[in-house]
C-alpha positions in Angstrom: 72.9 119.1 103.0 74.3 116.7 105.6 72.5 113.5 104.1 74.7 114.5 100.4 77.6 115.0 101.9 77.9 111.7 104.2 76.6 110.0 100.4 79.6 111.7 99.0 81.8 110.6 101.7 80.7 107.1 101.1 80.7 107.0 97.3 84.6 108.8 97.4 85.9 105.9 99.9 84.3 103.4 98.0 86.4 104.4 95.0 89.5 104.6 96.9 89.0 101.4 98.3 87.9 99.9 94.9 91.6 101.5 93.6 93.4 100.4 96.6 92.3 96.9 95.7 92.7 96.6 92.2 96.3 97.9 92.8 97.0 94.9 95.0 95.5 92.4 92.6 97.7 93.9 90.1 100.7 93.5 92.2 99.6 89.6 93.6 99.0 88.9 89.5 102.4 90.3 88.6 103.8 87.2 90.6 102.1 84.6 88.2 104.2 84.4 85.0 101.5 82.9 82.6 99.2 86.1 82.8 98.7 87.5 79.3 98.6 91.3 80.0 96.9 91.7 76.6 93.8 89.8 77.2 91.3 90.7 78.9 90.2 91.3 82.2 94.1 91.6 83.1 94.8 94.6 80.3 92.0 96.3 81.9 93.4 96.0 85.0 96.9 96.9 83.9 95.6 100.1 82.1 93.8 101.5 85.1 96.3 100.4 87.7 99.6 101.7 85.7 98.1 104.9 84.7 98.7 105.7 88.7 101.9 103.4 89.3 103.9 104.4 86.0 104.1 108.1 88.1 105.7 106.2 91.0 107.8 103.9 88.7 109.5 106.8 87.3 110.8 107.9 90.8 111.2 104.9 92.7 113.5 102.3 91.1 113.2 98.6 91.8 115.8 97.3 94.4 117.3 93.9 93.3 114.5 93.5 90.9 111.7 94.5 92.8 109.5 97.0 92.4 108.4 98.4 95.5 106.5 101.8 94.0 103.3 99.6 94.6 103.7 100.2 98.2 104.5 104.1 97.9 101.4 104.8 95.8 99.0 102.9 98.1 100.5 105.2 100.6 100.0 107.8 98.8 96.2 106.8 97.7 95.2 106.6 101.5 96.8 110.0 101.9 95.2 111.9 99.8 91.9 109.6 101.1 92.3 110.6 104.1 92.2 114.4 103.0 89.4 114.2 100.7 87.1 112.5 103.4 88.4 115.4 106.0 87.4 117.9 103.3 84.3 116.7 102.7 83.8 116.1 106.6 84.5 119.8 107.2 81.7 121.4 104.8 78.9 119.3 107.1 
């Protein structure tokens, strides 16, 4: 019942937070020119985050060389997280 929903909310929220941090790490590492994105663990971070980020990169072009799509991607991720958590709370 309610305990299972609470655990599910905890897990879902933590998964979204982990993904948020992976996107943030991906963005910060993009400023390090010496990173080899084909070596681990960087390749794993790139592969996991770019699947989602590429959706927004197709829609939002870079502005003066700056890729602003991660900002929109993070906002959308937070909205999706909120909608899912609210839906789970309604099940309680």
